[in-house]
C-alpha positions as CSV (number, residue, x, y, z in Angstrom):
1,M,0.0,0.0,0.0
2,G,1.2,3.5,-0.8
3,A,0.5,7.1,-0.7
4,V,-2.2,6.9,-3.4
5,D,-4.1,4.5,-1.3
6,M,-4.0,6.8,1.7
7,L,-4.7,10.0,-0.2
8,T,-7.6,8.8,-2.3
9,P,-10.1,9.0,0.5
10,V,-8.8,12.5,1.3
11,M,-9.6,13.6,-2.3
12,V,-13.0,12.0,-2.2
13,L,-13.9,13.9,1.0
14,A,-12.5,17.1,-0.5
15,G,-14.6,16.5,-3.6
16,W,-17.6,15.8,-1.4
17,T,-17.0,19.1,0.4
18,M,-17.2,20.9,-3.0
19,I,-20.4,19.1,-3.8
20,I,-21.9,20.4,-0.5
21,L,-20.6,23.9,-1.4
22,I,-22.5,23.8,-4.7
23,W,-25.6,22.5,-3.0
24,L,-25.3,25.3,-0.4
25,Y,-25.3,28.0,-3.1
26,A,-27.9,26.2,-5.2
27,T,-30.3,26.4,-2.3
28,R,-29.3,29.5,-0.4
29,I,-29.3,32.0,-3.3
30,P,-32.9,31.1,-4.3
31,A,-34.1,31.1,-0.7
32,M,-32.6,34.5,-0.1
33,S,-34.2,35.7,-3.3
34,K,-37.6,34.3,-2.4
35,A,-37.3,35.9,1.1
36,K,-36.2,39.2,-0.5
37,I,-33.0,39.2,1.5
38,D,-30.5,41.8,0.4
39,P,-27.0,40.2,1.0
40,Q,-25.8,43.6,2.3
41,D,-28.3,43.5,5.1
42,V,-26.9,40.2,6.3
43,L,-23.5,41.9,6.7
44,Q,-25.0,44.5,8.9
45,G,-26.1,42.0,11.6
46,D,-29.5,40.8,10.4
47,D,-30.0,37.2,11.3
48,L,-30.1,35.2,8.0
49,S,-31.0,32.0,9.8
50,S,-34.5,33.2,10.8
51,K,-35.3,34.3,7.3
52,I,-34.4,31.2,5.3
53,P,-35.9,27.6,5.6
54,L,-34.3,25.1,8.0
55,S,-33.7,22.8,5.0
56,V,-31.4,25.5,3.5
57,R,-29.7,26.3,6.8
58,Q,-28.9,22.6,7.4
59,I,-26.8,22.5,4.2
60,A,-24.9,25.6,5.2
61,D,-24.3,24.1,8.7
62,N,-23.0,20.9,7.1
63,Y,-20.6,22.8,4.9
64,N,-19.3,24.4,8.1
65,H,-19.0,21.0,9.8
66,L,-16.9,19.8,6.8
67,L,-14.5,22.5,7.7
68,E,-14.2,21.7,11.3
69,Q,-12.9,18.1,12.1
70,P,-12.0,17.0,8.5
71,P,-8.9,19.3,8.3
72,L,-7.5,17.1,11.1
73,F,-8.2,14.1,9.0
74,Y,-6.5,15.7,6.0
75,A,-3.4,16.5,8.1
76,V,-3.2,13.0,9.6
77,A,-3.7,11.3,6.3
78,L,-1.0,13.5,4.7
79,A,1.4,12.8,7.5
80,I,0.9,9.1,7.3
81,A,1.5,9.2,3.5
82,A,4.5,11.5,3.8
83,M,6.2,9.4,6.5
84,G,5.7,6.3,4.4
85,H,3.7,4.5,7.1
86,V,0.6,3.6,4.9
87,D,-0.8,0.2,5.9
88,A,-4.2,-1.5,5.5
89,L,-5.5,-0.3,8.9
90,A,-4.7,3.4,8.1
91,V,-6.3,3.1,4.6
92,N,-9.4,1.3,5.9
93,A,-9.8,3.8,8.7
94,A,-9.4,6.7,6.2
95,W,-12.1,5.2,3.9
96,A,-14.4,4.6,7.0
97,Y,-13.9,8.2,8.0
98,T,-14.7,9.5,4.5
99,I,-17.8,7.3,4.1
100,L,-19.1,8.1,7.5
101,R,-18.7,11.9,6.9
102,V,-20.5,11.6,3.6
103,L,-23.3,9.8,5.4
104,H,-23.3,12.4,8.1
105,S,-23.7,15.1,5.4
106,L,-26.6,13.2,3.8
107,V,-28.4,12.9,7.1
108,Q,-27.9,16.5,8.0
109,C,-28.8,17.9,4.6
110,T,-31.9,15.8,4.2
111,Y,-34.0,14.4,7.1
112,H,-31.7,15.7,9.9
113,K,-32.3,13.2,12.7
114,V,-29.9,14.5,15.3
115,M,-29.2,11.1,16.9
116,H,-28.4,9.5,13.5
117,R,-26.1,12.4,12.7
118,W,-24.4,12.2,16.1
119,A,-23.8,8.5,15.8
120,L,-22.2,9.0,12.4
121,F,-20.0,11.8,13.8
122,M,-18.9,9.6,16.7
123,L,-18.1,6.6,14.4
124,S,-16.1,8.9,12.1
125,S,-14.3,10.3,15.1
126,I,-13.4,6.7,16.2
127,A,-12.1,6.0,12.7
128,L,-9.9,9.2,12.9
129,G,-8.7,8.1,16.3
130,V,-7.7,4.7,14.9
131,M,-5.6,6.5,12.3
132,V,-3.9,8.7,14.9
133,V,-3.2,5.9,17.4
134,N,-2.0,3.6,14.7
135,E,0.5,6.2,13.5
136,L,1.6,7.2,17.0
137,L,2.3,3.5,17.7
138,K,4.5,3.4,14.6
139,L,6.3,6.5,15.7
140,F,6.8,5.8,19.4
141,G,5.7,2.2,19.9
């Protein structure tokens, strides 16, 4: 196994993040237009969240969530690849993380059952933890 195996799930999650960004704008712009929201007014402190539908806000929230913990995933995956420590456990954990984050997005952006979303977040966090612990054991074990 090599760097490509480790970095493919990274690129898939980055691509997914771009899909969510497109979805965000494809829903937010029409919602703002329908609600007659001037983008300049939002900059002046008006609360956008109370003026657009929850289904639109959920997508924006998910995009923000994809910019919170996933950068740690990207850094860990890049470090594993750069140090040449790619193994089946790291690659499988990276794919698990990516798939679970995509599922997390789908739950949040569609039917938004909080406990389902939370379970997917926790499972993805465990997958990321496996990657970190596996690498730390290689470095210091």
